[in-house]
Backbone bond lengths (Angstrom), bond angles and torsions (degrees), N, CA, C in turn:
res aa  C-N    CA-C-N  psi(-1)  N-CA   C-N-CA  omega(-1)  CA-C   N-CA-C  phi
1 M - - - 1.455 - - 1.523 111.40 -
2 G 1.330 116.28 -44.26 1.458 120.50 -178.90 1.518 112.49 -64.69
3 I 1.332 116.35 -35.68 1.464 120.75 179.82 1.518 110.01 -64.28
4 V 1.309 116.42 -42.55 1.466 120.84 -179.80 1.527 110.54 -64.27
5 V 1.320 117.20 -41.35 1.467 121.16 -179.94 1.530 110.13 -63.64
6 I 1.325 116.88 -44.24 1.470 120.25 178.65 1.520 110.76 -61.21
7 L 1.324 117.10 -45.31 1.463 120.13 -178.48 1.532 111.88 -66.88
8 I 1.316 117.64 -34.27 1.468 120.41 176.22 1.522 110.53 -66.95
9 I 1.334 116.66 -43.55 1.466 120.31 178.54 1.519 110.70 -62.12
10 V 1.330 117.48 -42.60 1.466 121.24 178.55 1.523 110.37 -63.16
11 A 1.320 117.17 -41.30 1.467 120.86 178.99 1.528 111.05 -63.72
12 V 1.323 117.53 -39.94 1.470 120.40 178.46 1.523 110.15 -66.38
13 I 1.326 117.15 -42.88 1.471 120.27 178.44 1.521 110.36 -60.64
14 I 1.329 116.69 -44.10 1.465 120.13 178.85 1.526 110.53 -63.30
15 A 1.323 116.87 -43.65 1.471 120.68 -178.45 1.516 112.10 -63.09
16 I 1.322 117.19 -30.38 1.468 120.19 -179.04 1.528 111.39 -85.35
17 E 1.314 117.16 -46.14 1.464 120.75 -169.89 1.527 114.97 -85.04
18 V 1.311 117.32 -41.19 1.469 119.85 -173.09 1.527 112.82 -62.53
19 P 1.332 120.16 -47.05 1.470 117.72 179.12 1.535 113.07 -60.22
20 L 1.331 117.05 -36.84 1.467 119.75 177.88 1.524 111.33 -64.38
21 M 1.313 115.95 -43.32 1.469 119.37 179.85 1.523 111.65 -65.35
22 L 1.323 116.35 -42.22 1.462 118.54 -178.92 1.525 111.68 -71.09
23 R 1.324 116.99 -33.80 1.461 120.62 177.68 1.529 111.22 -65.06
24 K 1.339 116.02 -36.51 1.469 120.67 179.19 1.525 112.43 -88.17
25 N 1.332 116.27 3.53 1.463 123.04 177.87 1.533 112.15 60.27
26 L 1.329 116.62 42.32 1.462 122.69 178.43 1.528 108.97 -96.86
27 I 1.313 115.86 74.18 1.460 121.22 -172.56 1.530 111.43 -72.19
28 K 1.331 118.08 -45.95 1.462 120.42 179.92 1.520 110.85 -63.81
29 E 1.320 116.11 -42.93 1.457 120.42 177.92 1.523 111.22 -63.08
30 F 1.328 116.12 -35.53 1.460 121.03 177.67 1.521 111.07 -60.92
31 W 1.325 118.01 -44.78 1.459 121.09 -178.41 1.523 111.54 -68.20
32 V 1.324 117.06 -39.03 1.463 119.93 176.41 1.526 109.78 -65.11
33 F 1.328 116.53 -44.61 1.459 121.90 177.32 1.517 110.86 -57.99
34 L 1.318 116.89 -46.27 1.455 121.72 -178.61 1.525 111.21 -63.70
35 F 1.320 116.94 -43.31 1.466 121.41 178.61 1.526 110.84 -61.03
36 L 1.334 116.95 -49.30 1.461 120.16 -178.92 1.522 112.15 -66.28
37 L 1.322 116.97 -37.40 1.461 120.20 178.14 1.534 110.75 -65.54
38 L 1.320 117.39 -43.44 1.460 120.47 178.37 1.524 111.61 -66.51
39 L 1.320 117.09 -38.06 1.458 120.78 177.32 1.528 110.68 -63.88
40 G 1.317 116.56 -46.35 1.453 120.67 177.60 1.520 112.28 -63.86
41 T 1.322 116.74 -39.34 1.459 120.95 177.92 1.521 110.68 -64.29
42 F 1.321 116.44 -43.17 1.459 121.71 178.70 1.526 111.13 -58.41
43 F 1.339 117.08 -50.29 1.455 120.16 -178.84 1.522 112.20 -68.75
44 S 1.315 117.62 -32.58 1.466 120.40 176.33 1.527 110.78 -66.31
45 L 1.326 116.71 -42.60 1.464 120.28 178.81 1.528 111.30 -66.19
46 I 1.318 117.17 -38.91 1.465 120.48 176.75 1.532 110.06 -62.10
47 Y 1.327 116.27 -42.37 1.463 120.39 179.85 1.530 110.99 -64.25
48 V 1.319 116.95 -44.29 1.464 120.67 -178.59 1.527 111.38 -66.24
49 M 1.329 116.91 -34.90 1.464 120.12 -179.05 1.528 112.86 -85.18
50 N 1.331 117.98 3.28 1.472 124.17 178.77 1.521 112.82 56.93
51 I 1.322 115.98 40.28 1.460 120.94 176.16 1.522 107.49 -89.85
52 S 1.312 115.73 128.67 1.457 120.67 -177.89 1.533 109.93 -88.17
53 I 1.312 115.91 130.21 1.463 120.99 173.88 1.520 107.10 -122.50
54 S 1.310 115.97 146.84 1.456 119.33 -178.47 1.523 110.19 -76.87
55 D 1.302 115.16 157.24 1.450 120.01 -179.72 1.532 110.32 -80.11
56 P 1.321 118.01 159.27 1.468 120.76 -177.99 1.528 113.27 -62.22
57 L 1.325 117.72 -29.36 1.458 120.35 179.99 1.529 111.08 -62.72
58 A 1.303 117.67 -37.61 1.466 120.70 178.71 1.531 110.79 -63.29
59 W 1.327 116.85 -38.28 1.467 119.81 177.83 1.529 111.22 -67.47
60 M 1.332 116.82 -40.51 1.469 119.68 179.07 1.524 110.70 -65.10
61 V 1.320 118.09 -40.72 1.462 121.16 177.57 1.523 109.33 -63.74
62 F 1.317 117.59 -42.52 1.465 121.91 179.24 1.523 111.40 -59.77
63 I 1.325 116.96 -38.81 1.465 121.03 -177.45 1.522 111.98 -79.06
64 Y 1.340 117.89 -43.30 1.457 120.54 -170.81 1.521 114.34 -93.18
65 K 1.315 120.16 -14.10 1.460 120.96 -179.00 1.526 111.94 -62.63
66 P 1.334 120.69 -46.16 1.472 118.52 177.82 1.533 112.79 -61.01
67 V 1.307 116.81 -36.20 1.468 120.17 178.83 1.524 109.93 -66.86
68 A 1.334 116.45 -45.07 1.454 120.36 179.29 1.525 111.13 -63.25
69 D 1.330 117.45 -39.90 1.466 120.66 177.87 1.520 111.25 -63.57
70 M 1.327 116.89 -39.40 1.462 120.64 179.22 1.532 111.12 -66.21
71 V 1.319 116.58 -43.11 1.460 120.18 178.84 1.526 110.29 -64.80
72 N 1.328 117.06 -41.31 1.469 120.12 177.71 1.522 111.62 -62.81
73 A 1.337 117.24 -36.79 1.469 120.61 178.04 1.515 110.36 -66.35
74 W 1.320 118.55 -38.49 1.448 121.94 179.13 1.529 111.49 -67.69
75 L 1.322 116.07 -37.49 1.466 120.01 -175.92 1.521 113.20 -83.80
76 S 1.306 117.73 -13.39 1.471 120.08 -177.72 1.498 111.59 -84.95
């Protein structure tokens, strides 16, 4: 049910905003709008479907921990 509601809201937003942007020839703004709308839709659908995603801090720790360990080994 939640997925359908999100997709209907996105369709209404597109139906209202896109023709106005294209009529005013706002092409760059259109692409930014489309990117942000798709990003928001993606995260909304993930939230509604209860899919767990890790936080950005976990990714940074995963990437930088080996580097930090190597530097600590050199300095010790």
